[in-house]
MARZAPA-828279 format. One line per 2 residues: their letters; for each residue x, y, z of C-alpha. Coordinates in Angstrom, 1 decimal, decimal comma. Example, Ala and Ser with C-alpha at 12.3 -4.5 7.8 and 13.67 -1.06 7.14 Angstrom:
! residues 2
AS> 12,3/-4,5/7,8 ~ 13,7/-1,1/7,1
! end
This chain:
! residues 165
ML> 21,6/13,8/11,9 ~ 18,0/14,0/12,0
EQ> 17,9/16,5/9,0 ~ 20,2/13,8/7,1
LD> 18,1/10,7/8,5 ~ 14,9/13,1/7,1
KN> 16,2/13,4/3,4 ~ 17,2/9,9/2,9
LE> 14,0/8,8/4,1 ~ 12,3/11,5/2,0
RV> 14,4/10,4/-1,0 ~ 13,6/6,5/-0,4
SN> 9,9/7,2/0,1 ~ 9,6/9,4/-3,0
TL> 11,3/6,9/-5,2 ~ 9,2/4,3/-3,7
NH> 6,1/6,2/-4,4 ~ 6,9/6,9/-8,0
YS> 7,5/3,3/-8,7 ~ 4,4/2,5/-6,9
KI> 2,2/4,7/-9,1 ~ 4,1/3,1/-12,3
AL> 3,7/-0,5/-10,7 ~ -0,1/0,8/-10,1
GV> -0,7/2,0/-13,7 ~ 0,6/-1,3/-14,9
IV> -1,4/-3,0/-13,0 ~ -4,9/-1,4/-13,6
GS> -3,7/-1,7/-17,4 ~ -3,4/-5,5/-17,2
MF> -6,5/-5,8/-15,2 ~ -8,4/-3,9/-18,0
LA> -6,6/-6,1/-20,6 ~ -7,8/-9,2/-19,3
VI> -11,3/-8,3/-18,8 ~ -11,5/-7,1/-22,4
LQ> -9,9/-9,9/-23,9 ~ -12,6/-12,1/-21,7
VA> -15,7/-9,9/-22,5 ~ -14,2/-10,1/-26,1
LR> -14,4/-14,1/-26,3 ~ -17,2/-14,6/-24,5
YM> -19,2/-12,3/-26,7 ~ -17,8/-12,8/-29,9
FN> -16,4/-16,0/-30,4 ~ -19,0/-17,8/-27,6
TG> -15,9/-19,0/-25,6 ~ -13,8/-17,9/-23,0
LN> -10,6/-18,4/-21,0 ~ -9,8/-19,6/-17,1
WP> -7,4/-17,6/-16,1 ~ -8,6/-14,0/-16,3
EE> -11,1/-13,9/-13,3 ~ -8,3/-15,4/-11,3
FT> -5,9/-12,8/-12,6 ~ -7,8/-9,8/-11,8
TF> -8,6/-10,6/-8,3 ~ -5,2/-11,3/-7,6
LM> -4,3/-7,9/-9,2 ~ -6,9/-6,5/-7,4
AW> -5,6/-7,4/-4,1 ~ -2,0/-5,6/-5,3
MT> -3,7/-2,5/-6,3 ~ -5,9/-2,2/-3,2
FL> -2,7/-2,3/-1,2 ~ -0,1/-0,5/-3,6
GS> -3,2/2,3/-3,7 ~ -3,3/2,1/0,2
AI> 0,6/3,0/0,4 ~ 0,3/5,7/-2,3
AL> -2,8/7,5/-0,5 ~ -1,0/7,3/2,8
KQ> 2,1/8,7/1,2 ~ -0,3/11,7/-0,1
LE> -1,9/11,8/3,1 ~ -5,3/11,0/1,2
HI> -6,8/8,7/3,6 ~ -10,1/9,6/5,2
NI> -9,6/11,5/8,5 ~ -12,2/13,2/10,8
DM> -10,3/16,3/12,3 ~ -13,8/18,2/14,1
FV> -12,3/17,3/17,4 ~ -8,9/17,8/16,8
EK> -9,5/21,3/15,3 ~ -10,9/22,3/18,6
LS> -7,2/21,3/20,4 ~ -4,7/24,5/20,7
IR> -2,3/24,1/17,9 ~ 0,3/22,4/20,0
GQ> -2,5/19,9/21,1 ~ -3,3/19,1/17,5
EI> 0,6/18,2/16,6 ~ 0,8/16,4/19,7
LR> -2,4/14,1/18,7 ~ -1,1/13,8/15,1
FI> 2,4/12,8/16,2 ~ 0,6/9,9/18,6
TK> -1,7/9,1/16,0 ~ 1,1/8,4/13,6
LL> 3,0/6,6/16,2 ~ -0,5/4,6/16,5
ML> -0,9/4,0/12,7 ~ 3,2/2,9/12,5
AF> 2,4/0,0/15,2 ~ -0,7/-1,0/13,3
II> 1,2/-1,1/9,9 ~ 4,1/-3,2/11,4
LL> 1,4/-5,4/13,0 ~ -0,3/-5,5/9,3
TY> 3,0/-6,1/7,7 ~ 4,3/-9,1/10,1
VG> 0,8/-10,6/9,8 ~ 0,6/-10,2/6,0
FR> 4,2/-11,8/5,2 ~ 3,3/-14,6/7,8
FA> -0,1/-14,9/6,1 ~ 2,0/-15,1/2,5
LN> 4,5/-17,6/3,8 ~ 2,0/-19,9/5,1
SM> 0,5/-20,0/1,5 ~ 4,0/-21,1/-0,4
NF> 2,8/-24,9/-0,4 ~ -0,5/-23,7/-2,0
TS> -1,3/-22,9/-5,8 ~ -4,0/-21,3/-7,4
NA> -6,8/-23,0/-9,5 ~ -6,4/-21,0/-12,9
LG> -2,8/-19,6/-13,0 ~ -1,2/-22,2/-10,9
IP> 0,9/-20,2/-9,2 ~ 2,0/-20,2/-5,6
LF> -0,7/-18,2/-3,5 ~ 2,7/-16,7/-1,6
WP> 2,7/-14,0/-4,7 ~ -0,7/-12,5/-4,8
RL> -0,7/-12,9/-0,8 ~ 2,8/-11,2/-0,6
SV> 0,6/-7,7/-1,3 ~ -0,2/-7,2/2,1
AF> 3,3/-7,6/3,3 ~ 4,9/-5,4/0,2
AG> 2,4/-2,7/0,7 ~ 2,8/-2,7/4,6
AL> 6,7/-2,1/4,2 ~ 5,9/0,8/2,1
MI> 3,8/2,4/4,2 ~ 6,1/1,9/6,9
IH> 8,9/3,9/5,1 ~ 6,6/6,6/4,5
ML> 5,3/6,5/8,1 ~ 8,9/6,6/9,6
HF> 9,5/9,8/7,1 ~ 6,8/11,8/8,4
IV> 7,6/10,9/12,0 ~ 11,1/12,1/11,6
RD> 10,2/15,0/10,0 ~ 7,6/15,8/12,4
LR> 10,3/15,3/15,3 ~ 12,9/17,5/13,2
EV> 10,4/20,3/13,2 ~ 9,7/20,0/16,8
II> 13,7/20,5/17,5 ~ 13,8/23,2/15,0
K> 11,0/25,5/16,7
! end
């Protein structure tokens, strides 16, 4: 049962990570084009648009949180293992498992607070784009949900490895 759950979570986690990378590429490309457009208009035609700054700010939020979810999936977040390495192999495994549980708890809290923040922004619109602030602020909850899936996969995989040993 744990093996099947691990395989399913791995498949879902990998698929979501793949599409997150694609979305991140689209976001970075869109930001690049908006900035180039604004710079070109300002320096070539001595005019400008009022929306690119706000647009890139909103995309920056999405880029930050999606990038964080991708980094979590690839285990590329900063960690300091100087003290962990002084423990026995078993102690390292236990500490890393506890760390993953604590991270999961924090990510669940982050996702909840992020979703409440987005919901509370439903009735507010942005100045330049005129879109509900729900959409840019949803980036926290959306990426948090991705991170929850990635962390659940890591935890189930660790549990499965302990049971196999």
